[in-house]
C-alpha atoms as one frame of an Amber mdcrd trajectory, in Angstrom:
protein
  -0.045  -0.098  -0.079   2.645   2.410   0.820   4.397   1.834  -2.707   1.209
   2.462  -4.130   0.985   5.636  -2.040   4.186   7.066  -3.009   3.633   6.271
  -6.787   0.399   8.181  -6.930   2.070  11.163  -5.105   4.901  10.785  -7.427
   2.572  10.942 -10.523   0.325  13.828  -8.986   3.607  15.748  -8.536   5.126
  14.946 -11.710   1.466  15.760 -13.512   1.455  19.314 -11.660   5.147  20.290
 -12.383   4.197  19.311 -16.240   1.144  21.348 -16.232   2.894  24.377 -14.275
   5.742  24.319 -17.350   3.182  24.193 -20.018   1.376  27.177 -18.515   4.620
  29.149 -18.122   5.805  28.115 -21.759   2.890  28.960 -23.149   2.621  32.408
 -21.431   6.337  32.999 -22.480   5.548  32.271 -26.065   2.435  34.467 -26.121
   4.401  37.344 -24.500   7.421  37.389 -26.805   5.174  36.915 -30.095   5.079
  39.716 -32.739   2.409  41.725 -32.869  -0.782  40.867 -34.987  -0.378  42.061
 -38.493   3.424  42.452 -38.205   5.374  40.945 -41.059   7.903  38.636 -40.001
  11.560  39.772 -40.829  14.586  37.334 -41.204  17.046  38.001 -38.070  20.525
  38.266 -39.820  23.608  39.128 -38.101  25.627  41.979 -39.364  29.443  42.280
 -39.710  30.961  45.486 -39.466  34.752  45.842 -39.872  36.176  48.647 -38.344
  38.804  50.536 -40.418  42.590  50.198 -38.902  45.164  52.826 -39.158  48.512
  52.169 -40.945  50.401  53.487 -38.229  50.466  52.353 -34.490  49.569  54.428
 -31.529  47.391  57.680 -31.775  46.185  59.140 -34.993  46.599  62.713 -33.586
  49.566  63.886 -31.473  48.602  63.966 -27.679  48.152  67.780 -26.437  49.374
  68.935 -22.877  47.444  71.498 -21.447  48.884  73.091 -18.084
């Protein structure tokens, strides 16, 4: 009887955890979905290359102010 009781408790806990997970997942999907009527856009990473100077150090000479 004790093993059956533990099995039922485990099953009930597992079903509760699945229900909570499903509700939270659905809530997350709904809150992050795009607005109605919005056209889907492809998300593409853009690569930008910064131009490097030919010389090393500062591009302008340092100015000392008293």
